[in-house]
LOGUFI-720180 format. One record per residue (C-alpha): residue number from 1; residue in three letters; x, y, z. Coordinates in Angstrom, 1 decimal. Each point is the difference from the previous one (the first is absolute). Layout:
<sites>
nr NUM	rest ALA	x X	y Y	z Z
...
</sites>
This chain:
<sites>
nr 1	rest MET	x 27.0	y 15.7	z 67.4
nr 2	rest SER	x -2.8	y 0.5	z -2.4
nr 3	rest ASP	x -0.4	y 3.5	z -1.0
nr 4	rest THR	x -3.3	y 1.3	z 1.0
nr 5	rest SER	x 0.4	y 4.0	z -1.7
nr 6	rest PRO	x -3.3	y 1.3	z -1.8
nr 7	rest ARG	x 1.9	y -0.9	z -3.5
nr 8	rest SER	x 0.4	y -3.5	z 1.0
nr 9	rest VAL	x -3.6	y -0.9	z 1.9
nr 10	rest ALA	x -1.5	y 1.6	z -2.9
nr 11	rest THR	x 1.5	y -1.8	z -2.7
nr 12	rest THR	x -0.5	y -3.4	z 2.4
nr 13	rest ALA	x -3.6	y 1.3	z 0.0
nr 14	rest GLU	x -0.1	y 0.5	z -3.7
nr 15	rest ARG	x 1.0	y -3.4	z -0.7
nr 16	rest HIS	x -2.5	y -1.4	z 2.0
nr 17	rest SER	x -2.8	y 1.7	z -1.3
nr 18	rest ALA	x 0.6	y 0.1	z -3.7
nr 19	rest THR	x -1.7	y -2.2	z -2.2
nr 20	rest ALA	x 0.6	y -1.6	z -3.0
nr 21	rest PRO	x -1.5	y 0.6	z -2.9
nr 22	rest ILE	x -2.8	y -2.3	z -1.0
nr 23	rest ASP	x -0.1	y -1.9	z -3.3
nr 24	rest ILE	x -3.5	y 0.5	z -0.9
nr 25	rest ALA	x -1.1	y -3.8	z -1.6
nr 26	rest PRO	x 2.9	y -0.7	z -2.2
nr 27	rest ARG	x -1.1	y -3.3	z -0.9
nr 28	rest HIS	x -3.7	y 1.0	z -0.6
nr 29	rest GLN	x 1.5	y 3.0	z -2.4
nr 30	rest ARG	x 2.0	y -2.8	z -2.1
nr 31	rest ARG	x -3.4	y -2.0	z -0.1
nr 32	rest TRP	x -2.0	y 2.4	z -1.3
nr 33	rest ASN	x 2.8	y 0.7	z -2.7
nr 34	rest ARG	x 0.0	y -3.6	z -1.5
nr 35	rest VAL	x -4.3	y 0.2	z 0.3
nr 36	rest ARG	x 0.7	y 3.1	z -1.7
nr 37	rest ARG	x 2.3	y -1.0	z -2.7
nr 38	rest PHE	x -2.1	y -2.9	z -0.4
nr 39	rest ALA	x -3.1	y 1.8	z -0.7
nr 40	rest ARG	x 2.1	y 1.9	z -3.1
nr 41	rest ASN	x 1.2	y -3.0	z -1.3
nr 42	rest ALA	x -3.2	y -1.6	z -0.4
nr 43	rest ALA	x -1.7	y 3.3	z -1.2
nr 44	rest ASP	x 3.0	y 0.3	z -2.9
nr 45	rest TRP	x -1.3	y -3.7	z -0.8
nr 46	rest LEU	x -3.6	y 0.6	z 0.1
nr 47	rest ASN	x 0.6	y 3.2	z -2.0
nr 48	rest LEU	x 1.8	y -2.1	z -2.6
nr 49	rest ALA	x -2.7	y -2.2	z 0.2
nr 50	rest PHE	x -3.1	y 2.3	z -0.6
nr 51	rest ALA	x 2.1	y 2.0	z -2.8
nr 52	rest THR	x 0.5	y -3.9	z -1.9
nr 53	rest ALA	x -3.6	y -0.3	z 0.7
nr 54	rest ILE	x -1.2	y 3.0	z -1.8
nr 55	rest VAL	x 2.7	y -0.9	z -2.9
nr 56	rest LEU	x -1.8	y -3.2	z -0.4
nr 57	rest GLY	x -3.6	y 1.3	z 0.6
nr 58	rest VAL	x 0.5	y 2.7	z -2.8
nr 59	rest PHE	x 1.0	y -2.8	z -2.4
nr 60	rest LEU	x -3.0	y -1.8	z 1.0
nr 61	rest GLN	x -2.4	y 2.9	z -0.5
nr 62	rest VAL	x 1.6	y 0.5	z -3.9
nr 63	rest TYR	x -1.0	y -3.5	z -0.3
nr 64	rest LEU	x -3.6	y 0.1	z 1.6
nr 65	rest ILE	x -0.3	y 3.1	z -2.1
nr 66	rest GLY	x 1.1	y -1.3	z -3.1
nr 67	rest SER	x -1.7	y -3.5	z 0.3
nr 68	rest TYR	x -3.3	y 2.4	z 0.4
nr 69	rest ILE	x 0.9	y 2.1	z -3.3
nr 70	rest PHE	x 0.1	y -3.4	z -2.0
nr 71	rest GLY	x -3.0	y -1.3	z 1.0
nr 72	rest ALA	x 0.2	y -2.2	z 3.3
nr 73	rest GLY	x -3.1	y 1.6	z 1.5
nr 74	rest HIS	x -0.8	y 2.0	z 2.9
nr 75	rest GLY	x 1.5	y -2.5	z 2.2
nr 76	rest ALA	x 3.5	y 1.2	z -1.0
nr 77	rest LEU	x -1.1	y 3.4	z 0.7
nr 78	rest ASP	x -1.2	y -0.4	z 3.7
nr 79	rest ALA	x 3.1	y -2.1	z 0.8
nr 80	rest HIS	x 1.9	y 3.4	z -1.7
nr 81	rest ARG	x -2.0	y 1.7	z 2.8
nr 82	rest THR	x 0.0	y -2.2	z 2.6
nr 83	rest VAL	x 4.2	y -0.2	z -0.4
nr 84	rest GLY	x -0.1	y 3.6	z -0.4
nr 85	rest PHE	x -1.8	y 0.7	z 3.4
nr 86	rest ALA	x 2.2	y -2.5	z 1.7
nr 87	rest LEU	x 3.1	y 1.6	z -1.2
nr 88	rest GLN	x -0.7	y 3.3	z 2.0
nr 89	rest GLY	x 0.8	y -1.6	z 3.4
nr 90	rest PRO	x 3.7	y -1.0	z -1.1
nr 91	rest GLU	x 0.5	y 3.7	z -1.9
nr 92	rest LEU	x -0.9	y 1.6	z 3.9
nr 93	rest PHE	x 1.8	y -3.2	z 1.6
nr 94	rest VAL	x 3.0	y 1.5	z -2.6
nr 95	rest LEU	x 0.1	y 3.1	z 1.7
nr 96	rest LEU	x -0.2	y -0.9	z 3.7
nr 97	rest THR	x 2.5	y -2.7	z 0.2
nr 98	rest ALA	x 2.3	y 2.6	z -1.3
nr 99	rest LEU	x -0.7	y 2.3	z 2.5
nr 100	rest ILE	x 0.1	y -2.7	z 2.5
nr 101	rest ALA	x 3.5	y -1.1	z -1.3
nr 102	rest TRP	x 1.0	y 3.5	z -0.7
nr 103	rest LEU	x 1.3	y -0.9	z -3.3
nr 104	rest PRO	x 2.6	y 2.4	z -1.7
nr 105	rest ARG	x -1.7	y 3.4	z -0.9
nr 106	rest ILE	x -0.3	y -1.0	z -3.6
nr 107	rest ASP	x -1.8	y -3.1	z 0.8
nr 108	rest LEU	x -2.1	y 1.6	z 2.3
nr 109	rest LEU	x -0.9	y 2.6	z -3.0
nr 110	rest LEU	x -0.6	y -3.0	z -2.5
nr 111	rest SER	x -2.5	y -1.7	z 2.6
nr 112	rest LEU	x -2.0	y 3.2	z 0.2
nr 113	rest LEU	x -0.1	y 0.4	z -3.2
nr 114	rest VAL	x -1.1	y -3.7	z -0.4
nr 115	rest ALA	x -3.2	y 0.6	z 2.6
nr 116	rest ILE	x -0.8	y 3.5	z -1.6
nr 117	rest VAL	x 0.1	y -1.8	z -4.2
nr 118	rest GLY	x -1.8	y -2.7	z 1.0
nr 119	rest PHE	x -2.9	y 1.7	z 1.7
nr 120	rest VAL	x -0.1	y 2.6	z -3.0
nr 121	rest GLN	x 0.3	y -2.6	z -2.1
nr 122	rest ALA	x -2.8	y -2.0	z 1.3
nr 123	rest GLY	x -2.1	y 3.3	z 0.4
nr 124	rest PHE	x -0.1	y 0.7	z -3.8
nr 125	rest ALA	x -0.9	y -4.2	z -0.8
nr 126	rest SER	x -3.9	y 1.5	z -0.2
nr 127	rest ALA	x 0.9	y 3.5	z -1.9
nr 128	rest HIS	x -1.4	y 0.0	z -3.3
nr 129	rest GLU	x 1.9	y 1.1	z -3.5
nr 130	rest TRP	x 3.2	y 1.8	z -0.1
nr 131	rest VAL	x 0.3	y -0.1	z 3.8
nr 132	rest GLY	x 0.0	y -3.5	z 0.4
nr 133	rest GLY	x 2.7	y -0.5	z -2.1
nr 134	rest LEU	x 2.5	y 0.8	z 2.7
nr 135	rest HIS	x -1.6	y -2.7	z 1.8
nr 136	rest PRO	x 2.5	y -2.5	z -1.9
nr 137	rest LEU	x 2.2	y 2.7	z -0.7
nr 138	rest LEU	x 0.5	y 0.5	z 4.1
nr 139	rest ALA	x 0.2	y -4.1	z 0.2
nr 140	rest LEU	x 3.3	y 0.1	z -2.0
nr 141	rest VAL	x 1.2	y 2.9	z 2.5
nr 142	rest LEU	x -0.9	y -2.2	z 2.5
nr 143	rest LEU	x 1.7	y -3.4	z -1.2
nr 144	rest SER	x 3.1	y 2.2	z -0.8
nr 145	rest LEU	x -0.3	y 1.2	z 3.8
nr 146	rest ALA	x -0.4	y -3.4	z 1.6
nr 147	rest ALA	x 2.7	y -1.5	z -2.2
nr 148	rest THR	x 2.4	y 2.7	z 0.9
nr 149	rest LEU	x -0.9	y -0.4	z 3.9
nr 150	rest ALA	x 0.7	y -3.7	z -0.6
nr 151	rest LEU	x 3.0	y -0.2	z -1.6
nr 152	rest ARG	x 1.5	y 2.2	z 2.4
nr 153	rest GLY	x -1.3	y -2.0	z 3.0
nr 154	rest LEU	x 1.5	y -3.1	z -2.1
nr 155	rest HIS	x 3.5	y 2.1	z 0.1
nr 156	rest ARG	x -0.6	y 1.1	z 3.3
nr 157	rest HIS	x -0.3	y -3.4	z 1.3
nr 158	rest ARG	x 3.4	y -1.4	z -1.9
nr 159	rest ARG	x 2.2	y 2.1	z 1.6
nr 160	rest PRO	x 1.2	y -0.9	z 4.0
nr 161	rest ALA	x -2.3	y 2.1	z 2.2
nr 162	rest GLN	x 1.6	y 3.2	z 1.2
nr 163	rest ARG	x -2.8	y 2.7	z 0.9
nr 164	rest ASP	x -1.7	y 0.5	z 3.4
</sites>
């Protein structure tokens, strides 16, 4: 008592030849999301660490140059230069970690400004007379930017994570 009408045959053939939708690697996608979330979170923490290192480094720079001015000798000036060159790495890494973590827009902007002001400020270290005076002035700007970035990072990590 089977129905052999063309319509019935077509429906049976359609049922047998229909393919199920393919689920493309759902487990891999979830794993990739976990890896991406971990990398972004690690970069966020590194951004905070580099911003804090810059703040501490600027304070150390002020101490070292003050020691040189008050007669500590050329060792203090050499240490000031060495720390200044060492701080250029964290200034760049602040920007890189902000991009990897894809921080909020204001933090990306602050990180970009830290990198730019840090390198411009270092360039004024060898300038003479009035232009050389921009070197300590930009150090204050760098300190302010890095401190703001570090405080925003601390505030971001105190709240429960809700971004992705």
